[in-house]
All heavy atoms as an XYZ file, in Angstrom:
668
protein
N     104.551    139.267     61.434
C     105.142    140.567     61.219
C     104.045    141.593     60.981
O     103.144    141.387     60.196
C     106.082    140.512     60.014
C     106.773    141.819     59.744
S     108.079    141.578     58.537
C     107.747    142.957     57.503
N     104.142    142.691     61.658
C     103.182    143.769     61.545
C     103.469    144.570     60.275
O     104.537    145.141     60.127
C     103.292    144.654     62.792
C     102.217    145.705     62.839
O     101.701    146.131     61.813
N     101.892    146.125     64.031
N     102.511    144.619     59.348
C     102.715    145.328     58.084
C     102.788    146.843     58.266
O     103.287    147.544     57.407
C     101.605    144.963     57.095
C     101.649    143.520     56.662
C     102.939    143.171     55.935
O     103.435    143.926     55.124
N     103.491    142.003     56.237
N     102.291    147.364     59.394
C     102.350    148.807     59.652
C     103.747    149.227     60.101
O     104.046    150.412     60.153
C     101.318    149.198     60.699
N     104.612    148.253     60.428
C     105.984    148.537     60.854
C     106.932    147.950     59.817
O     106.932    146.748     59.575
C     106.283    147.926     62.241
C     105.322    148.465     63.288
C     107.729    148.203     62.641
C     105.412    147.764     64.634
N     107.739    148.826     59.224
C     108.719    148.369     58.239
C     110.069    148.953     58.597
O     110.183    150.151     58.878
C     108.320    148.805     56.838
C     107.049    148.163     56.361
C     106.699    148.593     54.950
O     107.095    149.655     54.489
N     105.955    147.754     54.256
N     111.087    148.116     58.595
C     112.445    148.568     58.875
C     113.113    148.902     57.551
O     113.070    148.117     56.608
C     113.218    147.506     59.655
C     112.667    147.335     61.035
C     111.718    146.371     61.303
C     113.053    148.181     62.059
C     111.172    146.236     62.572
C     112.519    148.063     63.328
C     111.575    147.087     63.585
N     113.703    150.087     57.508
C     114.340    150.524     56.271
C     115.838    150.244     56.345
O     116.385    150.051     57.420
C     114.052    152.011     55.980
C     114.634    152.903     57.076
C     112.568    152.254     55.822
C     114.572    154.376     56.747
N     116.462    150.239     55.203
C     117.886    149.919     55.116
C     118.710    151.174     55.365
O     119.351    151.703     54.461
C     118.183    149.314     53.749
C     119.536    148.646     53.692
O     120.042    148.251     54.764
O     120.085    148.512     52.582
N     118.645    151.649     56.598
C     119.398    152.838     57.003
C     119.988    152.576     58.378
O     119.305    152.085     59.267
C     118.478    154.058     57.041
C     119.192    155.332     57.411
C     118.261    156.521     57.301
N     118.840    157.663     57.979
C     118.156    158.713     58.378
N     116.859    158.774     58.156
N     118.745    159.702     59.000
N     121.245    152.934     58.527
C     122.009    152.624     59.719
C     122.973    153.764     59.985
O     123.575    154.285     59.045
C     122.740    151.299     59.451
C     123.966    151.070     60.261
C     123.877    150.434     61.484
C     125.210    151.456     59.810
C     125.016    150.210     62.227
C     126.352    151.236     60.543
C     126.247    150.602     61.767
N     123.087    154.193     61.239
C     124.043    155.240     61.607
C     124.786    154.800     62.864
O     124.224    154.094     63.704
C     123.322    156.563     61.889
C     122.610    157.137     60.691
C     121.774    158.359     61.015
O     121.750    158.803     62.186
O     121.122    158.870     60.085
N     126.043    155.247     62.983
C     126.822    154.932     64.173
C     127.640    156.150     64.563
O     128.343    156.728     63.734
C     127.755    153.743     63.929
C     128.572    153.365     65.126
C     127.967    152.852     66.268
C     129.947    153.521     65.135
C     128.717    152.515     67.379
C     130.704    153.175     66.236
C     130.083    152.674     67.367
N     127.554    156.541     65.826
C     128.335    157.644     66.356
C     129.438    157.049     67.225
O     129.152    156.462     68.269
C     127.443    158.579     67.174
C     128.185    159.782     67.678
O     129.232    159.666     68.314
N     127.640    160.947     67.410
N     130.688    157.185     66.778
C     131.821    156.582     67.477
C     131.988    157.169     68.878
O     132.229    156.436     69.838
C     133.135    156.755     66.666
C     134.327    156.216     67.444
C     133.024    156.066     65.321
N     131.835    158.496     69.018
C     132.031    159.137     70.323
C     131.016    158.661     71.359
O     131.375    158.326     72.476
C     131.957    160.673     70.210
C     133.153    161.300     69.555
C     133.139    161.155     68.029
O     132.097    160.975     67.410
N     134.312    161.213     67.444
N     129.753    158.628     70.989
C     128.713    158.226     71.956
C     128.486    156.718     71.977
O     127.770    156.209     72.834
C     127.393    158.924     71.636
O     126.856    158.444     70.408
N     129.086    156.007     70.990
C     128.888    154.555     70.843
C     127.398    154.227     70.705
O     126.899    153.243     71.228
C     129.505    153.782     72.016
C     131.023    153.771     72.003
C     131.574    152.855     70.929
O     131.328    151.667     70.912
N     132.324    153.430     70.002
N     126.698    155.075     69.959
C     125.261    154.885     69.760
C     125.002    154.452     68.318
O     125.394    155.136     67.370
C     124.525    156.181     70.076
C     123.044    155.994     70.209
C     122.390    157.263     70.697
O     122.400    158.269     69.996
N     121.846    157.230     71.888
N     124.361    153.312     68.190
C     123.995    152.760     66.894
C     122.512    153.045     66.688
O     121.715    152.833     67.602
C     124.274    151.262     66.914
C     124.159    150.480     65.631
C     125.109    149.297     65.697
C     122.771    150.016     65.377
N     122.151    153.539     65.514
C     120.761    153.891     65.236
C     120.307    153.223     63.954
O     121.015    153.253     62.947
C     120.608    155.421     65.094
O     121.138    156.057     66.255
C     119.161    155.815     64.934
N     119.129    152.616     64.010
C     118.483    152.121     62.800
C     117.054    152.651     62.814
O     116.613    153.224     63.805
C     118.570    150.593     62.672
C     117.881    149.801     63.754
C     116.670    149.174     63.512
C     118.464    149.640     65.006
C     116.041    148.421     64.493
C     117.853    148.880     65.993
C     116.637    148.275     65.734
N     116.346    152.507     61.716
C     115.090    153.225     61.561
C     113.947    152.305     61.129
O     114.146    151.362     60.371
C     115.247    154.344     60.532
C     116.270    155.365     60.949
C     117.616    155.161     60.696
C     115.895    156.499     61.623
C     118.575    156.087     61.086
C     116.832    157.438     62.030
C     118.172    157.227     61.763
N     112.769    152.647     61.626
C     111.550    151.946     61.248
C     110.541    152.966     60.744
O     110.540    154.115     61.200
C     110.967    151.200     62.441
N     109.707    152.534     59.827
C     108.567    153.346     59.431
C     107.350    152.716     60.087
O     107.088    151.519     59.916
C     108.386    153.362     57.925
C     109.321    154.313     57.227
C     108.935    154.505     55.776
O     108.557    153.557     55.097
N     109.045    155.729     55.301
N     106.653    153.530     60.854
C     105.470    153.060     61.570
C     104.285    153.869     61.056
O     104.198    155.077     61.308
C     105.636    153.236     63.095
C     104.403    152.725     63.826
C     106.894    152.531     63.579
N     103.427    153.210     60.310
C     102.275    153.883     59.698
C     102.706    155.166     58.983
O     102.062    156.204     59.098
C     101.206    154.168     60.753
O     100.767    152.966     61.334
N     103.828    155.098     58.278
C     104.328    156.220     57.499
C     105.238    157.183     58.237
O     105.836    158.058     57.632
N     105.358    157.056     59.554
C     106.215    157.936     60.344
C     107.558    157.276     60.615
O     107.615    156.082     60.899
C     105.543    158.296     61.670
C     104.206    159.030     61.574
C     103.586    159.173     62.952
C     104.395    160.380     60.908
N     108.645    158.056     60.558
C     109.981    157.535     60.811
C     110.232    157.477     62.323
O     110.023    158.452     63.027
C     111.026    158.430     60.150
C     112.401    157.847     60.144
S     112.576    156.471     59.010
C     112.383    157.286     57.447
N     110.682    156.328     62.799
C     110.994    156.132     64.213
C     112.450    155.702     64.332
O     112.885    154.768     63.661
C     110.080    155.053     64.853
C     110.494    154.753     66.274
C     108.629    155.486     64.790
N     113.200    156.411     65.201
C     114.585    156.044     65.479
C     114.607    154.918     66.500
O     113.937    154.997     67.530
C     115.352    157.225     66.072
C     115.791    158.261     65.110
C     116.432    159.416     65.852
C     117.892    159.464     65.555
N     118.543    160.615     66.206
N     115.398    153.902     66.218
C     115.634    152.802     67.149
C     117.106    152.896     67.545
O     117.988    152.823     66.689
C     115.326    151.469     66.489
S     113.627    151.330     65.881
N     117.360    153.071     68.819
C     118.689    153.396     69.313
C     119.238    152.262     70.172
O     118.532    151.716     71.017
C     118.636    154.704     70.135
C     120.002    155.067     70.658
C     118.052    155.835     69.308
N     120.522    151.948     69.951
C     121.219    150.927     70.729
C     122.476    151.556     71.315
O     123.293    152.103     70.572
C     121.628    149.725     69.852
C     120.427    149.167     69.095
C     122.303    148.648     70.702
C     120.801    148.257     67.946
N     122.638    151.480     72.628
C     123.858    151.960     73.282
C     124.854    150.802     73.267
O     124.690    149.819     73.973
C     123.566    152.392     74.711
C     124.796    152.929     75.435
O     125.914    152.831     74.887
O     124.640    153.427     76.555
N     125.906    150.933     72.456
C     126.857    149.832     72.269
C     128.150    150.025     73.055
O     129.159    149.407     72.732
C     127.192    149.653     70.777
O     127.793    150.851     70.287
C     125.963    149.305     69.960
N     128.140    150.866     74.086
C     129.361    151.124     74.851
C     129.990    149.847     75.391
O     131.210    149.727     75.422
C     129.093    152.104     75.991
C     128.881    153.510     75.492
C     128.726    154.511     76.613
O     128.853    154.183     77.782
N     128.454    155.747     76.252
N     129.176    148.890     75.792
C     129.717    147.646     76.342
C     130.470    146.831     75.288
O     131.286    145.977     75.627
C     128.606    146.805     76.962
O     127.683    146.391     75.965
N     130.225    147.106     74.007
C     130.908    146.385     72.937
C     132.194    147.079     72.504
O     133.040    146.458     71.861
C     129.986    146.250     71.720
C     128.666    145.514     71.939
C     127.850    145.524     70.655
C     128.902    144.097     72.421
N     132.339    148.364     72.818
C     133.518    149.163     72.450
C     133.851    149.007     70.960
O     134.955    148.616     70.589
C     134.708    148.804     73.322
N     132.896    149.322     70.120
C     133.094    149.221     68.677
C     134.035    150.331     68.210
O     133.860    151.494     68.558
C     131.753    149.316     67.954
C     130.749    148.213     68.330
C     129.386    148.517     67.747
C     131.243    146.856     67.887
N     135.019    149.979     67.424
C     136.086    150.913     67.052
C     135.679    151.920     65.984
O     136.142    153.051     65.990
C     137.308    150.140     66.587
N     134.830    151.494     65.052
C     134.511    152.375     63.935
C     133.206    151.956     63.273
O     132.558    150.990     63.697
C     135.649    152.392     62.918
C     136.001    151.008     62.381
O     135.161    150.081     62.457
O     137.126    150.830     61.886
N     132.844    152.691     62.234
C     131.600    152.443     61.493
C     131.550    151.022     60.943
O     130.520    150.370     60.998
C     131.514    153.466     60.348
C     130.275    153.369     59.500
C     129.103    154.141     60.060
O     129.235    154.918     60.980
N     127.950    153.920     59.488
N     132.672    150.538     60.459
C     132.707    149.195     59.873
C     132.450    148.117     60.927
O     131.716    147.159     60.680
C     134.043    148.954     59.174
C     134.026    147.725     58.314
C     135.099    147.762     57.250
O     135.587    148.818     56.881
N     135.446    146.598     56.747
N     133.035    148.254     62.101
C     132.810    147.291     63.187
C     131.356    147.338     63.636
O     130.744    146.295     63.910
C     133.739    147.581     64.356
N     130.797    148.534     63.706
C     129.396    148.681     64.104
C     128.475    148.031     63.077
O     127.520    147.331     63.441
C     129.051    150.154     64.280
N     128.774    148.241     61.804
C     127.949    147.643     60.757
C     128.028    146.122     60.803
O     127.016    145.437     60.657
C     128.370    148.162     59.384
C     127.485    147.651     58.283
C     127.783    148.282     56.949
C     126.768    147.767     55.946
N     126.834    148.465     54.693
N     129.218    145.580     61.017
C     129.382    144.121     61.089
C     128.572    143.555     62.248
O     127.894    142.528     62.097
C     130.857    143.764     61.238
N     128.631    144.229     63.412
C     127.848    143.773     64.566
C     126.354    143.827     64.252
O     125.623    142.858     64.483
C     128.146    144.623     65.807
C     127.155    144.396     66.912
N     127.158    143.251     67.679
C     126.114    145.150     67.338
C     126.154    143.318     68.539
N     125.510    144.449     68.357
N     125.903    144.962     63.718
C     124.483    145.130     63.438
C     123.987    144.097     62.430
O     122.942    143.478     62.635
C     124.205    146.551     62.936
C     122.755    146.813     62.670
C     121.846    146.877     63.714
C     122.292    146.987     61.381
C     120.506    147.111     63.474
C     120.958    147.225     61.128
C     120.054    147.286     62.177
N     124.726    143.901     61.362
C     124.302    142.950     60.333
C     124.252    141.519     60.865
O     123.414    140.725     60.449
C     125.212    143.038     59.106
C     125.062    144.327     58.324
C     123.667    144.555     57.763
O     122.964    143.576     57.423
O     123.261    145.733     57.671
N     125.123    141.182     61.811
C     125.152    139.825     62.370
C     123.891    139.502     63.169
O     123.471    138.343     63.232
C     126.389    139.642     63.242
N     123.294    140.522     63.789
C     122.111    140.284     64.640
C     120.949    141.217     64.280
O     120.056    141.440     65.086
C     122.467    140.416     66.141
C     123.324    139.252     66.600
C     123.141    141.729     66.436
N     120.964    141.706     63.067
C     119.958    142.677     62.616
C     118.522    142.221     62.866
O     117.702    142.970     63.371
C     120.160    142.961     61.131
C     119.131    143.896     60.569
C     119.318    144.123     59.081
N     118.581    145.314     58.724
C     119.043    146.278     57.969
N     120.247    146.210     57.482
N     118.307    147.316     57.697
N     118.204    140.996     62.486
C     116.822    140.543     62.600
C     116.389    140.411     64.058
O     115.227    140.645     64.383
C     116.610    139.242     61.817
C     116.825    139.440     60.346
C     117.880    138.819     59.699
C     116.011    140.287     59.601
C     118.096    139.016     58.336
C     116.226    140.493     58.247
C     117.268    139.852     57.614
N     117.322    140.077     64.932
C     117.008    140.039     66.362
C     116.698    141.441     66.873
O     115.721    141.651     67.604
C     118.166    139.436     67.159
C     118.390    137.972     66.835
O     117.407    137.260     66.531
O     119.549    137.534     66.871
N     117.523    142.427     66.489
C     117.261    143.816     66.876
C     115.913    144.286     66.332
O     115.139    144.937     67.031
C     118.362    144.751     66.376
C     119.606    144.774     67.233
C     120.862    144.652     66.662
C     119.535    144.938     68.615
C     122.014    144.698     67.435
C     120.683    144.978     69.391
C     121.911    144.856     68.800
O     123.043    144.900     69.574
N     115.618    143.952     65.092
C     114.354    144.374     64.490
C     113.162    143.715     65.185
O     112.140    144.372     65.402
C     114.352    144.088     62.993
C     115.284    145.003     62.232
C     115.354    144.720     60.746
O     114.765    143.712     60.275
O     116.012    145.505     60.032
N     113.285    142.453     65.556
C     112.201    141.778     66.285
C     111.945    142.446     67.635
O     110.795    142.666     68.026
C     112.524    140.298     66.506
C     112.387    139.466     65.246
O     111.754    139.930     64.267
O     112.930    138.337     65.235
N     113.021    142.770     68.343
C     112.898    143.426     69.648
C     112.264    144.810     69.472
O     111.337    145.186     70.197
C     114.268    143.527     70.347
C     114.776    142.136     70.705
C     114.176    144.424     71.590
C     116.250    142.088     71.087
N     112.762    145.570     68.503
C     112.234    146.910     68.256
C     110.760    146.855     67.850
O     109.959    147.678     68.303
C     113.054    147.606     67.178
N     110.398    145.888     67.036
C     108.998    145.741     66.613
C     108.096    145.533     67.820
O     107.041    146.159     67.934
C     108.858    144.581     65.632
C     107.440    144.400     65.130
C     107.324    143.310     64.077
O     108.321    142.618     63.784
O     106.212    143.162     63.547
N     108.515    144.682     68.746
C     107.706    144.442     69.942
C     107.603    145.700     70.800
O     106.536    146.034     71.310
C     108.292    143.292     70.765
C     107.414    142.877     71.926
C     106.044    142.391     71.476
O     105.937    141.490     70.659
N     104.987    142.990     71.997
N     108.714    146.426     70.948
C     108.704    147.664     71.734
C     107.795    148.713     71.086
O     107.089    149.449     71.780
C     110.119    148.203     71.895
C     111.047    147.366     72.783
C     112.492    147.843     72.646
C     110.601    147.411     74.229
N     107.796    148.791     69.759
C     106.919    149.723     69.052
C     105.466    149.336     69.269
O     104.626    150.182     69.581
C     107.270    149.770     67.550
C     108.633    150.444     67.357
C     106.181    150.495     66.755
C     109.231    150.272     65.964
N     105.163    148.044     69.130
C     103.785    147.582     69.345
C     103.317    147.863     70.767
O     102.143    148.180     70.991
C     103.675    146.095     69.025
C     103.769    145.802     67.543
C     103.799    144.320     67.220
O     103.882    143.479     68.150
O     103.762    143.994     66.018
N     104.248    147.775     71.730
C     103.927    148.050     73.133
C     103.996    149.542     73.466
O     103.810    149.931     74.618
C     104.877    147.273     74.058
C     104.686    145.773     73.964
O     103.639    145.317     73.453
O     105.599    145.042     74.400
N     104.318    150.360     72.448
C     104.423    151.820     72.597
C     105.410    152.226     73.693
O     105.157    153.110     74.489
C     103.044    152.438     72.815
C     102.123    152.206     71.636
C     100.778    152.884     71.765
O     100.602    153.739     72.649
O      99.903    152.554     70.949
N     106.579    151.590     73.684
C     107.637    151.846     74.679
C     108.605    152.928     74.210
O     109.819    152.756     74.269
C     108.393    150.542     74.968
C     107.566    149.464     75.615
C     107.213    149.765     77.067
O     107.967    150.505     77.736
O     106.169    149.272     77.514
N     108.066    154.051     73.760
C     108.892    155.160     73.284
C     109.476    155.921     74.468
O     108.828    156.068     75.502
C     108.047    156.126     72.440
C     107.486    155.502     71.185
C     106.217    154.926     71.179
C     108.217    155.478     70.015
C     105.693    154.350     70.028
C     107.706    154.907     68.855
C     106.448    154.352     68.881
O     105.944    153.777     67.739
N     110.700    156.446     74.298
C     111.273    157.294     75.344
C     110.739    158.717     75.173
O     109.933    158.983     74.281
C     112.809    157.229     75.344
C     113.463    157.835     74.123
O     112.832    158.521     73.315
N     114.754    157.588     73.958
N     111.215    159.639     76.002
C     110.697    161.008     75.966
C     111.016    161.730     74.656
O     110.364    162.714     74.309
C     111.239    161.807     77.154
O     112.647    161.878     77.088
N     112.003    161.246     73.921
C     112.364    161.838     72.631
C     111.616    161.177     71.471
O     111.863    161.493     70.308
C     113.869    161.736     72.409
N     110.744    160.230     71.774
C     109.992    159.535     70.736
C     110.774    158.429     70.055
O     110.424    157.985     68.970
N     111.839    157.974     70.700
C     112.697    156.921     70.157
C     112.418    155.592     70.848
O     111.909    155.564     71.968
C     114.171    157.273     70.371
C     114.586    158.581     69.771
C     115.938    159.054     70.255
O     116.350    158.706     71.382
O     116.583    159.780     69.495
N     112.815    154.525     70.201
C     112.763    153.195     70.772
C     114.183    152.834     71.188
O     115.110    152.908     70.383
C     112.231    152.161     69.758
C     110.768    152.452     69.431
C     112.415    150.744     70.240
C     109.802    152.277     70.588
N     114.379    152.478     72.459
C     115.696    152.104     72.959
C     115.753    150.580     73.045
O     114.950    149.964     73.742
C     115.982    152.742     74.339
C     117.330    152.299     74.857
C     115.909    154.262     74.232
N     116.711    150.015     72.316
C     116.860    148.566     72.243
C     118.119    148.174     73.009
O     119.173    148.797     72.839
C     116.967    148.117     70.761
C     117.135    146.611     70.666
C     115.747    148.588     69.968
N     118.009    147.145     73.831
C     119.177    146.667     74.588
C     120.179    146.020     73.636
O     119.802    145.372     72.652
C     118.740    145.655     75.643
N     121.448    146.208     73.942
C     122.517    145.664     73.110
C     122.538    144.132     73.203
O     122.296    143.564     74.262
C     123.883    146.270     73.480
C     124.367    145.812     74.838
C     124.921    145.965     72.419
N     122.805    143.492     72.079
C     122.967    142.034     72.041
C     124.444    141.733     71.861
O     125.109    142.338     71.034
C     122.183    141.440     70.856
C     120.666    141.655     70.877
C     120.062    141.153     69.580
C     120.047    140.946     72.065
N     124.940    140.804     72.627
C     126.376    140.451     72.522
C     126.595    139.316     71.571
O     125.946    138.475     71.288
C     126.932    140.071     73.899
C     126.946    141.301     74.802
O     127.174    142.401     74.325
N     126.698    141.091     76.056
């Protein structure tokens, strides 16, 4: 685990866009990690949280690798593929 990358206990879900967001601190800077969950059709914040918590460490591992590889999008975010 890279000590310069820390995932914080913060989670957001937008029902309309079906976008789940979690956050990492990278050398003191906040980085948004975004998951498009449209394929899961999550009904509400509670369903999104249950999904995220079930596979949180997998999402964090994927995001950590993308951050290390500097795979940021044009908005400076890390886009993580949805896990089923």
